[in-house]
Phi, psi and omega in degrees: 000152178276165178300317180298319179296317179294318178300316179297318182296309186286347174296327185243356183291144171269114184275139176290160176288149179277173358281150177237127176276111181281320177198189184298334186249357188230124173238126180267115179280321182232092183303322180297313178296318178305310182293314181301314181292317180297314180293321177298315179297321179290322184292323187256012176230141180293152177302130178198186182296332180290329182286336184304313178296327179297313178297318182298315181293322176296321178294322176300314180296320176305312182295323178296314181297315180295321179295320179292322181286336179282339183265000000 
């Protein structure tokens, strides 16, 4: 997903309560703060190699939320 698509999604998404296990090494304690900080970092920094993990983690969270809402 693109940065713009993720921003649009998280503007209206209902975030689950934490903690959320994103992967084997990452647990999100405060999903709202996680999304806000990641989107802010992406918005105010030019696209580069540092931004790739931010986009990847937001996309992982997107898939978790969508999987939970589908079940």
